C-alpha distance (Angstrom), angle and dihedral (degrees) to the residues before:
residue distance angle dihedral
M1 . . .
E2 3.84 . .
L3 3.73 137.1 .
L4 3.76 110.7 -117.5
D5 3.78 140.5 159.3
A6 3.76 120.8 -79.4
S7 3.83 98.0 -177.1
K8 3.78 115.4 139.9
D9 3.77 96.1 -179.3
N10 3.81 95.7 73.2
P11 3.83 109.0 61.7
I12 3.78 91.9 -176.9
G13 3.81 89.4 60.1
F14 3.79 100.9 -129.1
S15 3.76 102.8 137.2
H16 3.82 141.4 109.0
Y17 3.79 119.0 -63.7
G18 3.72 123.9 -139.1
S19 3.79 104.1 67.3
R20 3.81 98.7 111.8
L21 3.72 147.1 8.9
V22 3.84 118.9 -103.2
N23 3.74 122.8 -159.6
W24 3.80 103.0 -149.8
D25 3.77 93.3 -177.2
H26 3.76 88.1 61.4
R27 3.79 92.5 49.7
R28 3.79 90.2 48.2
A29 3.77 90.0 51.9
Q30 3.79 89.6 54.0
V31 3.82 90.6 54.7
K32 3.80 88.8 49.6
Q33 3.80 90.4 51.8
A34 3.82 89.3 52.6
F35 3.72 89.4 55.0
V36 3.82 91.3 48.6
T37 3.83 91.6 48.3
S38 3.76 91.0 49.6
W39 3.79 93.6 46.1
D40 3.80 97.0 44.6
A41 3.87 90.5 51.8
Y42 3.78 89.3 49.8
A43 3.83 93.2 45.5
Q44 3.84 92.2 48.9
H45 3.78 98.7 46.1
A46 3.88 107.7 23.3
W47 3.81 108.0 18.3
G48 3.81 112.0 173.4
Q49 3.77 93.6 5.7
D50 3.79 124.4 121.0
V51 3.82 101.1 -133.7
Y52 3.75 130.0 43.0
H53 3.78 125.8 -160.1
P54 3.81 104.1 -165.3
V55 3.79 99.1 -172.5
T56 3.76 95.4 54.4
Q57 3.85 90.5 28.1
K58 3.74 94.0 -131.7
G59 3.84 134.2 133.8
L60 3.77 134.0 -149.0
H61 3.80 135.3 -161.3
M62 3.80 120.7 -131.2
S63 3.85 90.6 -157.8
P64 3.82 135.7 21.8
K65 3.73 95.1 -89.9
G66 3.81 100.5 21.7
L67 3.80 127.1 -105.0
G68 3.78 100.7 -127.9
W69 3.80 88.5 -112.0
I70 3.78 95.9 158.8
I71 3.83 98.3 27.7
V72 3.79 97.6 51.2
D73 3.77 93.0 40.0
S74 3.81 89.5 56.9
L75 3.77 100.3 47.5
S76 3.74 96.8 91.8
T77 3.78 92.7 47.7
M78 3.82 91.2 52.8
M79 3.78 88.9 52.5
V80 3.77 93.9 48.6
M81 3.86 90.0 49.9
N82 3.81 91.6 42.1
L83 3.82 93.7 -124.1
T84 3.73 96.9 163.7
A85 3.84 100.0 171.2
P86 3.81 98.9 55.8
L87 3.78 89.5 39.5
A88 3.77 91.2 56.5
E89 3.81 90.5 50.5
S90 3.78 91.9 48.3
R91 3.75 93.7 49.0
K92 3.88 89.5 51.0
W93 3.77 89.1 51.2
L94 3.83 91.6 50.6
H95 3.83 91.5 49.2
R96 3.78 95.4 46.9
S97 3.79 107.1 29.8
L98 3.87 114.3 19.1
T99 3.70 116.9 98.8
Y100 3.80 129.2 158.8
D101 3.79 93.3 -163.7
Q102 3.78 91.6 102.0
D103 3.80 139.0 130.6
Q104 3.83 92.3 -111.0
D105 3.72 137.0 114.5
V106 3.82 116.1 -144.0
N107 3.80 137.7 -175.6
T108 3.87 108.0 -91.1
F109 3.79 94.4 -145.0
E110 3.81 98.9 43.7
T111 3.79 92.7 45.2
T112 3.77 90.7 48.7
I113 3.83 97.2 49.9
R114 3.82 96.7 37.9
M115 3.81 106.6 32.3
L116 3.81 105.6 23.1
G117 3.79 90.6 35.6
G118 3.78 91.4 47.4
L119 3.81 93.7 51.0
L120 3.79 93.7 45.7
S121 3.81 91.3 48.6
A122 3.80 90.6 49.0
H123 3.78 89.2 53.5
Y124 3.75 93.4 49.7
L125 3.82 96.4 44.8
S126 3.81 91.6 46.6
T127 3.75 88.5 58.5
R128 3.85 93.0 43.6
F129 3.80 90.7 48.2
P130 3.79 102.0 32.7
D131 3.84 93.6 179.5
L132 3.76 87.5 71.2
S133 3.78 95.1 61.9
S134 3.80 144.7 18.2
R135 3.78 114.5 -90.9
R136 3.80 88.1 -123.9
D137 3.82 95.6 47.5
T138 3.78 108.0 133.2
V139 3.83 99.9 160.2
Y140 3.87 95.4 103.1
M141 3.79 94.7 50.2
A142 3.78 93.6 42.7
K143 3.80 91.5 54.1
A144 3.77 91.1 43.5
V145 3.80 94.7 54.0
D146 3.80 91.9 45.7
L147 3.80 91.1 52.1
A148 3.77 95.2 43.8
E149 3.83 91.1 52.9
R150 3.83 87.7 56.0
L151 3.77 92.8 47.2
L152 3.77 92.1 50.9
S153 3.80 89.2 76.0
A154 3.82 89.0 70.1
Y155 3.86 88.6 66.7
E156 3.80 92.7 58.3
T157 3.78 94.3 102.9
K158 3.81 135.8 122.5
S159 3.82 91.9 -103.2
G160 3.74 103.2 29.1
I161 3.83 91.3 -113.7
P162 3.86 103.6 132.1
Y163 3.73 121.6 -115.3
A164 3.79 113.7 -110.0
S165 3.78 93.7 -116.2
V166 3.85 139.0 26.0
H167 3.73 133.2 -160.2
L168 3.80 106.0 -126.6
G169 3.77 99.1 -156.7
R170 3.82 99.0 42.4
K171 3.81 93.4 35.3
V172 3.82 92.1 -133.0
G173 3.75 127.4 142.7
L174 3.85 116.9 -128.1
P175 3.80 127.7 -156.5
S176 3.80 118.9 -124.6
H177 3.80 128.5 -107.6
D178 3.91 88.9 -112.1
G179 3.83 92.6 91.5
G180 3.82 87.8 -68.2
A181 3.86 91.9 -61.7
S182 3.79 124.2 135.4
S183 3.78 119.9 -140.6
M184 3.79 122.3 -113.5
A185 3.77 90.4 -114.7
E186 3.81 91.3 51.2
A187 3.79 92.9 51.3
G188 3.80 99.9 37.4
T189 3.82 101.4 42.6
V190 3.81 103.6 67.6
Q191 3.78 99.4 72.0
L192 3.86 102.2 90.2
E193 3.80 90.6 52.1
M194 3.85 97.8 44.0
K195 3.80 94.2 44.6
Y196 3.72 94.6 47.6
L197 3.83 89.6 50.5
S198 3.79 89.5 53.3
Y199 3.80 89.1 50.5
L200 3.79 91.3 52.6
T201 3.80 98.7 42.6
G202 3.79 102.6 31.7
N203 3.82 88.8 -127.4
E204 3.81 107.1 132.2
T205 3.85 93.2 -165.7
Y206 3.78 93.6 89.7
W207 3.83 91.3 46.8
R208 3.79 94.2 50.9
K209 3.76 94.8 45.5
A210 3.79 90.9 53.1
E211 3.79 93.8 44.6
R212 3.81 91.3 49.4
V213 3.78 89.9 59.3
M214 3.80 92.2 54.9
Q215 3.75 92.0 49.4
V216 3.83 94.0 50.3
L217 3.82 90.8 49.1
D218 3.74 93.0 47.8
N219 3.78 94.6 45.8
N220 3.84 87.9 68.8
K221 3.87 84.1 72.5
A222 3.84 92.8 -144.4
E223 3.68 114.6 -158.5
A224 3.81 115.9 -95.2
G225 3.81 90.0 -4.8
L226 3.81 90.9 -75.7
L227 3.81 110.5 133.5
P228 3.82 125.5 -157.2
I229 3.80 112.6 -115.6
F230 3.82 100.2 -111.6
V231 3.75 130.9 58.5
H232 3.80 127.1 174.3
P233 3.83 120.4 -126.4
D234 3.73 92.6 -146.9
T235 3.76 97.3 56.5
G236 3.79 106.0 15.0
R237 3.82 87.5 -131.5
F238 3.78 129.0 125.0
T239 3.77 116.1 -99.4
S240 3.78 98.4 -164.8
K241 3.77 141.0 33.2
E242 3.85 98.4 -137.8
I243 3.79 116.4 119.6
R244 3.76 124.6 -168.2
L245 3.76 141.0 144.3
G246 3.75 93.1 -142.0
S247 3.79 126.2 75.6
R248 3.81 117.1 -1.5
G249 3.76 93.1 9.9
D250 3.86 109.3 47.3
S251 3.79 108.6 88.2
Y252 3.84 95.6 43.7
Y253 3.82 86.0 73.9
E254 3.77 93.3 42.2
Y255 3.78 91.3 55.4
L256 3.85 94.6 50.9
I257 3.81 92.5 70.8
K258 3.76 93.3 32.9
Q259 3.83 93.2 55.9
Y260 3.77 88.8 53.8
L261 3.82 90.5 50.8
Q262 3.86 96.4 40.8
T263 3.81 90.5 63.6
S264 3.79 92.3 42.8
G265 3.80 95.5 -109.8
Q266 3.76 95.9 -51.6
E267 3.83 94.0 122.4
T268 3.75 103.5 57.6
I269 3.77 90.8 171.8
Y270 3.77 90.0 79.6
L271 3.79 91.8 51.1
D272 3.85 87.5 53.7
M273 3.80 91.3 51.1
W274 3.77 92.5 46.2
E275 3.80 94.4 50.7
E276 3.81 91.0 46.9
A277 3.79 90.8 50.6
L278 3.79 93.2 45.7
A279 3.81 90.3 53.3
G280 3.75 89.0 48.6
I281 3.79 92.2 51.0
E282 3.75 90.5 52.5
K283 3.78 95.3 47.3
H284 3.81 100.6 40.6
L285 3.83 109.9 21.1
I286 3.82 111.3 31.2
T287 3.80 116.1 83.7
P288 3.82 134.8 154.9
T289 3.77 129.0 -104.1
K290 3.77 117.0 -117.9
S291 3.85 105.2 -118.0
S292 3.79 105.1 28.1
G293 3.75 103.5 22.4
L294 3.81 94.4 -126.7
K295 3.74 115.4 167.9
I296 3.80 112.5 -116.7
V297 3.77 129.0 -174.0
A298 3.79 100.7 -133.1
E299 3.78 130.4 -171.2
L300 3.74 134.6 -110.9
P301 3.86 107.4 -143.5
R302 3.83 91.4 -179.9
G303 3.78 97.3 34.1
I304 3.75 131.4 -116.5
G305 3.81 110.1 -12.9
G306 3.81 93.7 33.4
D307 3.77 129.9 98.7
L308 3.81 119.8 -79.9
S309 3.83 119.7 -114.2
P310 3.93 108.3 -140.2
K311 3.80 92.3 -134.3
M312 3.75 127.4 123.2
D313 3.76 126.8 -175.5
H314 3.79 117.4 -144.3
L315 3.82 83.6 -121.0
V316 3.83 88.5 71.7
C317 3.78 89.4 70.3
F318 3.78 91.5 84.2
L319 3.86 84.9 78.5
P320 3.83 104.5 77.5
G321 3.77 90.2 53.0
S322 3.77 92.2 47.5
I323 3.82 92.4 48.7
A324 3.83 91.1 52.3
L325 3.77 90.5 45.5
G326 3.78 91.2 52.0
A327 3.78 92.6 48.0
T328 3.80 98.0 53.4
G329 3.77 103.9 17.4
G330 3.79 88.5 -122.6
Y331 3.80 97.5 -54.4
T332 3.78 120.0 118.8
V333 3.76 116.7 -92.3
R334 3.78 87.8 -113.4
Q335 3.70 91.0 58.9
A336 3.77 96.1 39.8
R337 3.78 92.8 54.2
K338 3.81 89.9 62.5
M339 3.80 93.2 50.0
P340 3.88 125.1 92.2
G341 3.78 112.2 -97.9
W342 3.82 98.5 37.0
T343 3.72 108.8 141.8
A344 3.81 142.3 179.4
E345 3.85 85.0 -108.5
K346 3.82 92.0 60.0
E347 3.84 88.7 48.3
R348 3.80 88.2 52.8
Q349 3.80 91.1 49.7
I350 3.76 90.6 55.0
Q351 3.77 88.9 54.6
L352 3.78 89.9 48.1
A353 3.82 89.3 52.9
R354 3.82 89.9 51.7
D355 3.81 91.9 49.5
I356 3.83 95.0 51.9
M357 3.83 89.2 42.6
K358 3.80 88.0 58.8
T359 3.76 91.0 53.5
C360 3.82 90.6 50.5
W361 3.80 90.7 49.2
G362 3.85 86.9 51.1
M363 3.83 89.9 62.6
Y364 3.79 86.7 67.1
A365 3.79 99.6 34.6
V366 3.86 96.2 57.3
T367 3.82 98.4 52.0
V368 3.80 125.0 86.8
T369 3.82 92.2 -122.4
G370 3.77 96.5 43.8
L371 3.75 89.0 -121.6
A372 3.76 125.5 116.7
P373 3.81 126.8 -113.2
E374 3.81 120.7 -125.1
I375 3.82 90.4 -109.8
A376 3.80 132.7 17.1
W377 3.76 127.5 -160.2
F378 3.81 123.3 -159.0
N379 3.72 141.8 -142.3
A380 3.87 104.0 -121.3
A381 3.74 131.7 165.2
P382 3.81 112.9 -103.8
E383 3.76 91.6 -122.8
D384 3.78 89.9 56.9
L385 3.82 90.4 58.2
H386 3.75 97.6 52.2
P387 3.87 121.8 89.6
R388 3.76 111.6 -101.7
P389 3.83 137.6 171.4
G390 3.73 114.7 -99.5
D391 3.83 128.0 0.7
R392 3.71 123.3 -27.2
P393 3.78 111.1 -109.4
A394 3.79 116.4 -104.0
R395 3.75 118.4 -111.0
K396 3.73 125.1 -142.9
T397 3.78 108.9 -87.7
T398 3.84 129.7 -143.3
D399 3.76 134.7 -179.7
S400 3.77 92.9 -148.8
L401 3.78 109.6 133.9
A402 3.83 90.3 -146.1
A403 3.82 90.1 57.4
W404 3.83 90.5 46.6
K405 3.78 90.6 53.0
E406 3.78 90.5 53.8
D407 3.81 89.2 56.3
F408 3.81 101.5 44.8
I409 3.75 119.1 79.2
V410 3.84 119.9 -172.0
K411 3.84 113.1 -169.3
P412 3.79 117.2 -153.1
L413 3.83 94.5 -116.4
D414 3.81 89.6 51.6
A415 3.81 99.0 46.0
H416 3.79 98.8 95.4
N417 3.76 123.6 109.1
L418 3.79 119.1 -147.0
Q419 3.86 95.8 -172.5
R420 3.83 88.7 -101.9
P421 3.80 120.7 -174.2
E422 3.82 106.0 -149.7
T423 3.77 98.9 98.9
V424 3.85 95.1 45.4
E425 3.83 87.7 44.7
S426 3.84 90.3 58.3
L427 3.81 91.3 41.3
F428 3.83 89.1 56.9
M429 3.82 91.5 46.9
L430 3.85 92.8 47.7
W431 3.78 92.3 46.5
R432 3.84 92.8 51.0
I433 3.80 92.9 44.6
T434 3.85 103.5 37.8
E435 3.82 98.2 26.8
D436 3.73 88.3 -142.6
P437 3.84 107.0 149.8
L438 3.79 90.9 -151.4
Y439 3.79 89.0 84.2
R440 3.78 91.6 55.2
E441 3.79 89.6 52.1
W442 3.76 92.3 50.3
G443 3.78 89.2 50.5
W444 3.77 90.5 50.7
K445 3.79 91.2 53.3
I446 3.73 90.7 50.7
F447 3.76 91.9 50.1
R448 3.82 91.5 49.6
A449 3.82 89.0 52.8
F450 3.82 90.0 51.9
E451 3.79 88.9 49.5
E452 3.80 93.5 48.5
Y453 3.80 100.1 45.6
T454 3.85 109.9 19.5
N455 3.79 100.8 39.8
L456 3.77 106.0 97.2
G457 3.78 95.1 -161.1
G458 3.77 125.2 -139.5
G459 3.79 90.6 72.2
K460 3.80 93.1 -71.6
G461 3.76 93.3 127.8
Y462 3.76 133.0 -130.7
T463 3.75 131.7 -47.2
S464 3.76 143.3 -160.5
L465 3.82 117.6 -109.7
N466 3.79 132.7 -127.9
D467 3.86 98.4 -150.6
V468 3.80 127.1 17.4
N469 3.81 91.7 -168.9
A470 3.83 96.0 58.7
L471 3.83 125.9 85.5
P472 2.84 115.1 -119.1
P473 3.88 91.4 21.1
P474 3.84 115.0 -132.4
K475 3.79 111.9 -111.7
R476 3.83 120.2 -119.4
D477 3.85 95.5 -157.3
N478 3.71 98.0 -133.3
M479 3.78 134.7 105.9
E480 3.80 113.8 -158.3
S481 3.74 117.5 -141.3
F482 3.81 90.3 -126.7
W483 3.86 89.1 65.7
L484 3.79 84.1 71.0
A485 3.79 99.4 30.6
E486 3.88 98.4 43.4
T487 3.76 120.2 1.0
L488 3.83 97.6 53.7
K489 3.76 93.3 36.6
Y490 3.79 93.8 55.7
L491 3.78 91.8 44.9
Y492 3.81 90.1 50.5
L493 3.85 90.9 50.2
L494 3.80 90.5 45.1
F495 3.77 88.2 60.4
S496 3.78 95.6 38.8
P497 3.80 128.2 94.4
T498 3.79 111.7 -79.0
D499 3.77 93.3 -121.3
Y500 3.74 93.1 61.3
L501 3.79 108.4 102.6
P502 3.83 95.6 -12.5
L503 3.77 112.6 -136.2
H504 3.82 95.4 -131.7
E505 3.82 90.6 60.7
I506 3.82 100.2 49.9
V507 3.77 143.8 36.5
F508 3.86 126.5 -143.7
N509 3.76 117.5 -139.9
T510 3.75 116.0 -137.2
E511 3.79 90.9 -88.1
A512 3.81 91.8 52.9
H513 3.77 94.3 -104.2
I514 3.76 110.9 149.3
F515 3.84 123.7 -124.7
P516 3.77 129.3 173.9
R517 3.73 124.6 -112.8
F518 3.73 111.3 -118.0
K519 3.75 145.7 178.3
Q520 3.75 123.5 -140.2
N521 3.79 136.8 168.6
K522 3.78 100.1 -159.9
W523 3.84 98.1 85.3
K524 3.75 133.2 25.3
T525 3.75 131.0 -171.5
G526 3.77 103.2 -67.2
W527 3.75 97.8 -147.8
Q528 3.77 146.4 42.1
R529 3.79 130.4 -138.1
K530 3.78 118.3 -101.9
P531 3.83 115.7 -117.4
R532 3.80 113.3 -86.1
């Protein structure tokens, strides 16, 4: 039990704590029930299928025999929530029905983070929580190795940058429809999975393929560590100038700091790359809004030296959590301040994480449903969007909801909500690291909004929405697998005791699948950075 704010007259949530008792176990149980409701609806109406439409209660395969898209992506959440019955049914389905030997091409990145990541995480968690699985259970690893061997064909390119897609049955990499280029996120968000698989199997092939990608990307010597969003597998060179931390760019940056943490600080090259990129983000992408001085992470459509576009995908909201994680390594700020190496710069990074977190929360606070749009645009002064030497001057900040509403712009085509996890992911990280209960309260308000507007009732499950600024919001009739894999998992952990799955012992892949941190002496980083 904790003392927390009960004020309803401050929708932004900045008010004094201590006015009521909150039972976080009860709130966590409600999140667990949301997962159970979602899962039961899927299992009843679309079992084994890859897509679930909860409004019409229909399922759909993405391949002739199904890829286990929802089932595999949900395994680690079931384990975290100790849902043994659906887990047993899912494991049985994997063993009897799941095959990757199919006439089907898949996205290399999505299949790696969701399917390979889901299987590897299930293996890890089943060993960490042995009651969830037989000690001799090998099904997760067997499926993971089979899938990884098929994905390896995507890396058979002239540069080592993986093709955007791969044909599972033929084991052939396929170039994308973007002129053959792969996105930065597609190329730079496979490393945690491949390196952990090498650690488990002793097969260095996965490790070397993943490391080669990082070397090729870094050899471009991008200014300020900010990489354009497209790279070509034939040349290893960038094919665009556009820089953004939203779609096609986001998780490359996330995996820089997480690669460093995954191998317990043994690969300092990734810490160097992360720190360079973070400094570049601050210098070139972060700018204030006009009325409230909120810090936004804008985009550079024409690269460094061009004007900023005051646009921020919800996807960008992974960033505050990653910044805080990088500053403390997953320890609380109280603990980190007592450790060697704590600096004023790390203190400043924590404040930066808090500032961006506030902007991400604002995406929810300003809409009529209390749910965020897919993309937000912002009211920014023209002079704050032009390139300039040195730092942009800070603007006076305010937590007035009226001022926030002047600064947030939600365009009709961007108003949908796909049940995305990035904001609650960062709320979880910020809560664990700062111990500020405000982040738990924000998470609770988000969950309540999901309950009110996306829960279909009658056991049908939860759905995405078409417009977060309409009442009632029109339903999209789709449940994304990351609703189960990520959003509900992070909310559950946000409301869990802080010693459950300690952050400094684990690392989350970009689909919220949990891997251990490890040390090993078999392989080292196989490359060095070129002089800048």
